[in-house]
C-alpha positions in Angstrom: -8.6 74.8 15.3 -8.6 72.9 18.5 -7.8 76.0 20.3 -11.4 77.2 19.5 -13.1 74.3 21.5 -10.4 74.5 24.2 -11.2 78.0 24.7 -14.9 77.5 24.7 -14.7 74.6 27.3 -12.8 76.9 29.8 -15.1 79.7 29.2 -18.1 77.6 29.6 -16.7 76.0 32.6 -16.1 79.6 34.2 -19.8 80.1 33.8 -20.8 76.8 35.2 -21.8 75.4 32.2 -21.1 72.0 30.3 -21.7 71.6 26.6 -20.4 69.2 24.2 -18.0 71.2 21.9 -16.7 68.3 19.8 -18.6 69.8 16.8 -17.8 73.5 17.4 -15.3 73.9 14.7 -17.3 71.9 12.1 -20.2 74.1 13.0 -18.4 77.3 12.5 -17.0 76.0 9.3 -20.5 76.5 7.7 -20.4 80.2 8.4 -21.7 80.0 11.7 -20.2 81.6 14.9 -19.7 80.9 18.7 -23.2 82.6 19.6 -25.0 80.6 16.9 -23.5 77.5 18.3 -24.4 78.4 21.9 -28.0 79.2 21.1 -28.4 75.9 19.3 -27.2 74.2 22.5 -29.9 76.1 24.4 -28.1 79.0 25.9 -30.1 82.4 25.7 -28.8 85.1 23.6 -27.9 87.5 26.3 -25.6 84.6 28.0 -24.3 83.4 24.7 -23.0 87.0 23.9 -21.5 87.3 27.4 -19.6 83.7 26.8 -18.6 85.1 23.3 -17.0 88.3 24.9 -15.0 86.0 27.3 -14.0 83.7 24.5 -12.7 86.7 22.5 -10.6 87.8 25.6 -9.0 84.4 25.9 -8.7 83.1 22.4 -5.0 84.6 22.2 -3.9 83.9 25.4 -0.5 82.2 25.2 -1.4 79.0 27.1 -4.0 78.3 24.2 -1.8 79.6 21.4 0.6 76.9 22.5 -1.8 74.3 21.4 -1.4 75.3 17.6 0.3 72.9 15.3 1.3 73.7 11.7 0.5 71.6 8.8 3.4 69.1 8.2 4.6 70.6 4.9 3.6 74.0 5.2 7.1 75.4 5.4 8.2 73.5 2.2 4.8 75.3 0.6 5.9 78.7 1.7 9.4 78.2 0.6 8.5 77.4 -2.8 5.9 79.9 -3.2 8.2 82.7 -1.6 10.8 82.0 -4.2 8.8 83.4 -7.2 6.2 85.7 -5.3 6.4 88.5 -2.6 4.2 86.9 0.2 2.4 88.9 2.8 0.8 87.5 5.9 -2.5 89.2 6.7 -4.1 88.2 9.8 -6.8 89.7 12.4 -5.5 89.4 15.7 -5.9 91.7 18.9 -2.2 91.0 20.0 0.6 91.7 17.4 3.1 90.5 19.6 1.8 87.0 20.1 1.5 86.8 16.2 4.9 87.5 15.8 6.1 85.3 18.6 4.1 82.4 17.1 5.4 82.7 13.5 8.9 82.9 15.1 8.3 79.9 17.1 7.2 78.0 14.0 10.0 79.4 11.8 7.7 81.3 9.3 8.9 84.8 9.6 11.4 84.8 6.6 8.8 83.6 4.1 7.0 86.9 4.2 7.8 90.3 2.8 5.5 91.8 5.4 3.4 90.5 8.3 0.1 92.7 8.5 -2.0 92.5 11.6 -5.3 94.1 11.6 -8.0 94.5 14.4 -10.7 91.9 14.6 -13.1 94.7 14.5 -14.2 95.6 10.9 -12.0 92.9 9.7 -13.4 92.6 6.2 -12.6 96.5 5.9 -9.3 96.4 7.3 -8.0 93.6 5.4 -9.6 95.0 2.1 -7.7 98.2 2.9 -4.4 96.7 3.3 -4.8 94.4 0.1 -5.3 97.6 -1.8 -2.6 99.4 -0.2 0.1 97.1 -0.6 -1.0 96.3 -4.3 -1.8 92.5 -3.5 -3.4 91.0 -6.5 -4.2 87.4 -5.1 -5.3 86.5 -1.7 -5.1 83.0 -0.3 -7.2 82.6 2.8 -9.5 80.1 4.9 -12.4 82.1 6.2 -15.4 83.6 4.8 -14.0 87.0 6.1 -10.9 86.6 3.9 -13.2 86.0 0.8 -15.3 88.9 1.6 -12.2 91.1 1.9 -10.8 89.9 -1.4 -14.1 90.7 -3.0 -14.3 94.1 -1.5 -10.8 94.8 -2.8 -11.7 93.3 -6.1 -8.8 90.7 -6.2 -8.8 87.0 -6.9 -9.5 84.8 -3.9 -8.2 81.2 -3.4 -9.6 79.1 -0.6 -7.4 76.3 1.0 -9.3 73.1 1.4 -8.0 72.4 4.6 -8.9 75.8 6.0 -11.1 77.1 8.7 -14.4 77.6 6.5 -15.8 74.9 4.2 -16.1 76.7 0.8 -17.2 73.2 -0.9 -20.7 74.3 -1.4 -19.8 77.7 -3.0 -19.6 77.6 -6.9 -18.0 80.9 -7.1 -14.7 79.9 -4.9 -11.6 78.9 -6.6 -9.4 76.5 -4.6 -5.6 77.0 -3.9 -4.5 73.4 -5.0 -0.8 73.7 -5.6 0.1 71.8 -2.5 -1.7 69.4 -0.5 -1.0 70.2 3.3 -1.2 67.2 5.8 -2.5 68.1 9.3 -0.3 67.2 12.0 -1.6 65.4 14.9 -3.3 68.0 17.2 -2.2 68.1 20.8 
């Protein structure tokens, strides 16, 4: 989560702009995006779109990925779940190598039957296609795009309460509550 604000700050700085990004992630958790945030903060749409393009280029740079931290008991949760279920990791990224490297760094590779990486372009359609292809019947996710992919695939979706998108106002959402994850201190 912190990575989103760090990248935005650096990109804004490269454009000679200074905007308080303290509430960027909270703003985005309501279904809004970076462009909406920038426009809300007085940036013209054309400039906001250019800033967003640069943000997308940088969000997966190694120096920013290094700032990611795991929830404290995520390994325990994945271990327990993987003993009775076949787990698949489905994520949208530009760079599959960085995903694999990050998973290895955190020791998460062995919990998953398969690690599926789709392009951020047409993410809902790409994720939905793989959910169907692999016969996945339940999808636990943290973004509105995950929810939409599950709906498109016609499978059950469970939101994590600690995730990126705030689903608390959506009455259709079922929450994944088998484990309570504790956020580690962000660097």
